[in-house]
C-alpha positions as CSV (number, residue, x, y, z in Angstrom):
1,M,-73.8,-234.1,-26.2
2,I,-73.0,-237.0,-28.6
3,S,-75.9,-237.7,-31.0
4,K,-77.7,-241.1,-31.0
5,S,-76.6,-241.7,-34.6
6,T,-72.9,-241.4,-33.6
7,L,-73.4,-243.7,-30.5
8,L,-75.0,-246.3,-32.7
9,H,-72.3,-246.2,-35.3
10,L,-69.6,-246.6,-32.7
11,R,-71.2,-250.0,-32.0
12,F,-69.9,-250.5,-28.5
13,P,-71.8,-253.8,-28.1
14,F,-70.0,-255.2,-31.1
15,S,-66.8,-255.2,-29.0
16,F,-68.2,-258.3,-27.3
17,F,-67.6,-260.3,-30.5
18,L,-63.9,-259.2,-30.5
19,M,-63.3,-260.0,-26.9
20,P,-62.0,-263.6,-27.4
21,V,-58.6,-262.4,-28.9
22,F,-57.8,-260.3,-25.8
23,G,-59.2,-263.2,-23.7
24,F,-56.8,-265.6,-25.3
25,A,-53.9,-263.2,-24.5
26,F,-55.1,-263.0,-20.9
27,A,-55.3,-266.7,-20.6
28,I,-51.7,-267.2,-21.7
29,A,-50.2,-264.2,-19.9
30,S,-48.1,-264.8,-16.7
31,K,-50.4,-263.5,-14.0
32,P,-50.6,-259.8,-15.0
33,E,-51.3,-257.0,-12.6
34,I,-55.1,-256.4,-12.4
35,W,-54.8,-252.7,-13.3
36,R,-53.0,-253.7,-16.5
37,F,-55.7,-256.2,-17.4
38,L,-58.5,-253.7,-16.8
39,L,-56.7,-250.8,-18.6
40,I,-55.8,-252.8,-21.7
41,F,-59.3,-254.3,-21.8
42,F,-60.7,-250.7,-21.7
43,I,-58.4,-249.4,-24.3
44,W,-59.3,-252.1,-26.8
45,H,-63.0,-252.6,-26.2
46,I,-64.2,-249.2,-25.2
47,L,-61.8,-247.0,-27.3
48,V,-60.0,-248.6,-30.1
49,Y,-62.6,-251.0,-31.5
50,P,-65.5,-248.4,-31.3
51,A,-63.2,-245.8,-32.9
52,S,-62.5,-248.2,-35.8
53,N,-66.2,-249.0,-36.2
54,G,-67.0,-245.3,-36.3
55,F,-64.3,-244.4,-38.8
56,N,-65.3,-247.3,-41.0
57,S,-69.0,-246.3,-40.9
58,Y,-68.3,-242.7,-41.7
59,F,-66.6,-243.6,-45.0
60,D,-68.8,-246.5,-45.9
61,K,-72.1,-244.6,-45.3
62,D,-74.0,-247.9,-45.3
63,E,-77.7,-247.8,-45.9
64,E,-78.2,-251.5,-45.2
65,S,-77.2,-253.8,-42.2
66,I,-73.7,-253.7,-40.9
67,G,-72.0,-255.7,-38.1
68,G,-73.9,-255.1,-34.9
69,L,-76.3,-252.5,-36.5
70,E,-79.3,-253.8,-38.5
71,K,-80.6,-250.3,-39.6
72,P,-77.7,-247.8,-39.6
73,P,-78.8,-244.2,-39.4
74,P,-77.2,-241.5,-41.6
75,V,-73.6,-240.5,-40.5
76,S,-72.4,-237.0,-39.7
77,K,-69.1,-235.3,-39.4
78,E,-69.5,-235.7,-35.6
79,L,-68.9,-239.4,-36.0
80,Y,-65.6,-238.8,-37.8
81,F,-64.3,-236.5,-35.0
82,I,-65.5,-238.6,-32.2
83,S,-63.7,-241.6,-33.7
84,L,-60.5,-239.7,-33.9
85,L,-60.9,-238.5,-30.3
86,L,-61.4,-242.1,-29.1
87,D,-58.1,-243.0,-30.9
88,I,-56.3,-240.1,-29.2
89,V,-57.5,-241.1,-25.8
90,A,-56.5,-244.7,-26.5
91,L,-53.0,-243.6,-27.4
92,L,-52.6,-241.4,-24.3
93,L,-53.8,-244.2,-22.0
94,S,-51.5,-246.7,-23.8
95,F,-48.5,-244.8,-22.5
96,L,-49.5,-245.9,-19.0
97,V,-49.0,-249.6,-20.1
98,N,-45.7,-249.3,-21.8
99,I,-44.1,-247.8,-24.9
100,Y,-44.4,-251.0,-26.9
101,F,-48.1,-251.2,-26.3
102,F,-48.4,-247.6,-27.3
103,I,-46.7,-248.2,-30.6
104,G,-48.9,-251.3,-31.2
105,V,-52.1,-249.3,-30.6
106,L,-50.8,-246.6,-33.0
107,V,-50.0,-249.1,-35.7
108,Y,-53.3,-250.9,-35.3
109,G,-55.1,-247.5,-35.6
110,L,-53.2,-246.6,-38.8
111,A,-54.0,-250.1,-40.3
112,S,-57.6,-249.7,-39.4
113,K,-57.8,-246.3,-41.2
114,A,-56.0,-247.7,-44.2
115,Y,-58.6,-250.4,-44.4
116,S,-61.5,-247.9,-44.6
117,H,-60.2,-244.6,-45.9
118,P,-61.1,-244.0,-49.6
119,I,-57.5,-242.9,-50.5
120,I,-56.1,-246.4,-49.6
121,R,-59.1,-248.5,-48.8
122,L,-57.6,-252.0,-48.4
123,K,-61.2,-253.2,-47.9
124,K,-61.9,-253.1,-51.6
125,Y,-59.3,-255.7,-52.3
126,A,-60.6,-259.2,-51.4
127,F,-57.4,-260.9,-50.3
128,L,-55.5,-257.9,-49.0
129,G,-58.5,-256.8,-47.0
130,L,-58.9,-260.3,-45.5
131,L,-55.2,-260.6,-44.6
132,T,-55.3,-257.1,-43.0
133,V,-58.2,-257.9,-40.8
134,G,-56.9,-261.4,-40.0
135,F,-53.5,-260.2,-39.0
136,F,-54.3,-257.0,-37.1
137,Q,-57.4,-258.2,-35.3
138,G,-55.8,-261.6,-34.6
139,A,-52.1,-262.1,-34.1
140,F,-51.1,-258.5,-33.8
141,T,-53.7,-257.7,-31.2
142,L,-52.9,-260.8,-29.2
143,W,-49.1,-260.2,-29.3
144,I,-49.1,-256.6,-28.2
145,S,-51.7,-257.4,-25.6
146,V,-49.4,-260.0,-24.0
147,V,-46.6,-257.5,-24.2
148,G,-48.8,-255.0,-22.3
149,L,-50.1,-257.6,-19.8
150,N,-46.6,-258.9,-19.0
151,N,-44.8,-255.6,-19.5
152,D,-42.1,-257.4,-21.4
153,L,-41.3,-257.4,-25.1
154,N,-39.4,-260.6,-24.8
155,V,-42.6,-262.6,-24.5
156,L,-42.8,-262.3,-28.3
157,M,-40.0,-264.9,-28.4
158,D,-42.1,-267.4,-26.6
159,N,-43.3,-270.2,-28.9
160,K,-46.6,-270.4,-27.0
161,V,-47.3,-266.7,-27.6
162,I,-46.3,-266.9,-31.3
163,F,-48.5,-270.0,-31.8
164,A,-51.4,-268.4,-30.0
165,G,-51.2,-265.3,-32.3
166,L,-51.1,-267.4,-35.4
167,L,-54.1,-269.4,-34.2
168,S,-56.1,-266.2,-33.6
169,S,-55.4,-264.9,-37.1
170,A,-56.2,-268.3,-38.7
171,L,-59.6,-268.3,-36.9
172,L,-60.3,-264.8,-38.1
173,L,-59.4,-265.7,-41.7
174,G,-62.1,-268.3,-41.5
175,S,-64.7,-266.3,-39.7
176,Y,-64.4,-262.9,-41.3
177,P,-65.9,-263.8,-44.7
178,M,-69.0,-264.9,-42.8
179,T,-69.5,-261.4,-41.5
180,Q,-69.6,-260.2,-45.1
181,I,-72.1,-262.8,-46.4
182,Y,-75.2,-260.5,-46.1
183,Q,-73.4,-257.4,-47.4
184,H,-72.8,-258.4,-51.0
185,K,-75.2,-255.8,-52.5
186,E,-74.0,-253.0,-50.3
187,D,-70.3,-253.8,-50.8
188,S,-70.7,-254.2,-54.6
189,K,-72.4,-250.8,-54.8
190,R,-69.3,-249.2,-53.3
191,G,-67.0,-251.1,-55.6
192,D,-65.6,-253.3,-52.7
193,K,-64.6,-256.7,-53.9
194,T,-64.8,-258.7,-50.7
195,I,-63.7,-262.3,-50.3
196,S,-67.3,-263.3,-49.6
197,I,-68.4,-261.8,-52.9
198,L,-65.7,-263.7,-54.8
199,L,-66.6,-267.0,-53.0
200,G,-70.4,-266.5,-53.2
201,I,-72.8,-267.6,-50.5
202,K,-72.2,-271.4,-50.7
203,G,-68.5,-270.9,-51.3
204,T,-68.2,-268.6,-48.2
205,F,-69.8,-271.4,-46.0
206,L,-67.5,-274.0,-47.5
207,F,-64.4,-271.8,-47.0
208,T,-65.3,-271.2,-43.4
209,L,-66.1,-274.8,-42.7
210,L,-62.7,-275.9,-44.2
211,I,-60.7,-273.3,-42.2
212,F,-62.6,-274.0,-39.0
213,G,-62.0,-277.7,-39.3
214,G,-58.2,-277.3,-39.5
215,V,-58.0,-274.4,-37.0
216,G,-60.2,-276.2,-34.4
217,G,-57.8,-279.1,-34.5
218,A,-54.8,-276.8,-34.1
219,Y,-56.4,-275.1,-31.1
220,F,-57.0,-278.5,-29.5
221,L,-53.3,-279.4,-30.0
222,F,-52.3,-276.0,-28.5
223,F,-54.2,-276.4,-25.3
224,W,-53.1,-280.1,-25.0
225,K,-49.5,-279.2,-25.4
226,Y,-49.3,-276.1,-23.2
227,F,-52.0,-276.9,-20.7
228,N,-53.5,-280.4,-20.6
229,F,-55.9,-282.7,-22.3
230,Y,-58.9,-281.6,-20.2
231,V,-58.4,-277.9,-21.1
232,A,-58.2,-278.9,-24.7
233,N,-61.6,-280.7,-24.5
234,F,-63.2,-277.8,-22.6
235,F,-62.2,-275.5,-25.5
236,M,-63.8,-277.8,-28.0
237,L,-66.9,-277.9,-25.8
238,S,-67.0,-274.1,-25.9
239,L,-67.2,-274.2,-29.7
240,L,-70.0,-276.7,-29.8
241,P,-73.0,-274.3,-29.8
242,S,-71.5,-272.2,-32.7
243,V,-70.6,-275.3,-34.7
244,I,-74.1,-276.7,-34.4
245,F,-75.7,-273.4,-35.4
246,F,-73.2,-273.0,-38.3
247,L,-74.1,-276.4,-39.7
248,Y,-77.8,-275.7,-39.3
249,W,-77.4,-272.2,-40.9
250,F,-75.4,-273.7,-43.8
251,Y,-78.1,-276.2,-44.5
252,S,-80.9,-273.7,-44.4
253,S,-79.0,-271.2,-46.6
254,I,-78.5,-273.9,-49.3
255,Q,-82.3,-274.3,-49.2
256,D,-82.9,-270.6,-49.3
257,E,-80.1,-268.0,-49.8
258,N,-82.2,-265.4,-48.1
259,N,-81.3,-267.1,-44.8
260,A,-77.7,-265.8,-45.3
261,N,-78.8,-262.6,-43.6
262,F,-77.8,-260.1,-40.9
263,K,-79.7,-261.8,-38.1
264,N,-78.2,-265.2,-38.6
265,T,-74.7,-263.7,-38.9
266,M,-75.2,-262.0,-35.6
267,R,-76.5,-265.2,-34.1
268,L,-73.4,-267.1,-35.2
269,N,-71.2,-264.3,-33.8
270,L,-73.0,-264.4,-30.5
271,F,-72.8,-268.2,-30.1
272,S,-69.1,-268.1,-31.0
273,A,-68.1,-265.1,-28.8
274,F,-70.2,-266.3,-25.9
275,G,-68.5,-269.7,-25.8
276,M,-65.0,-268.5,-26.3
277,N,-65.3,-265.6,-23.9
278,I,-66.4,-267.9,-21.1
279,F,-63.6,-270.3,-21.9
280,F,-60.7,-267.7,-22.3
281,Y,-61.7,-265.3,-19.4
282,G,-62.6,-268.2,-17.1
283,M,-59.3,-269.8,-17.9
284,G,-57.4,-266.5,-17.4
285,F,-59.0,-265.8,-14.0
286,L,-58.5,-269.5,-13.0
287,W,-54.7,-269.1,-13.5
288,F,-54.6,-265.6,-12.1
């Protein structure tokens, strides 16, 4: 029987916030078989992401709020072994998709461990940590997901797929520092120099605002070019709730930095993921 502490640290609900990347892959894939869609979705969101969460939590041993968990309980060795077990199951199931997807899941898992493990711990380097998360959770995940969905490595030569991957990474480069904005004390205690610590609270908001402005325009051009003007506008509409909340949160945090906290970070994640998930998965099933 898995302990409550381990289940909490695997943070299964947090996968909801990571769903838009696979949703984007699904939206641009060429009518994949339904079993491929369901299997790849399961591998990412029920196995790989929770395994990464658990592995990270085991080595971080956080005492204050972390993504998706306001009051993390103490970790145990069980969490470490369960995380590895989830990774192994993910790899075994990936064979059913194709060998390229298997290799992709393997590389993603290794990168995730390099990000957290104390021997390497890319997380402690501000820019290297940011680029690792941005690339692997963004472009890399989208690209190998499309390869799995279409069962074809040649899709990586498609300009639309390349562009979509770059957009996903760019969006994560802007949003990831916001997930660290309430963890400055905890990260500093471990010696991790995150990008958000370097930027400071106000700088983190300004950095995200600048990136989002450019990336939002690039997404609009993508959907206009490869779909149509109406789809592009629907995408912008899906972002509206998160943009409104972000601007409100920015203003309130300038007035009082205590507002740059866990609860507001999770609210922004929820608004953003909810809007984009509806758009991407709705679009994917519409073209299915």
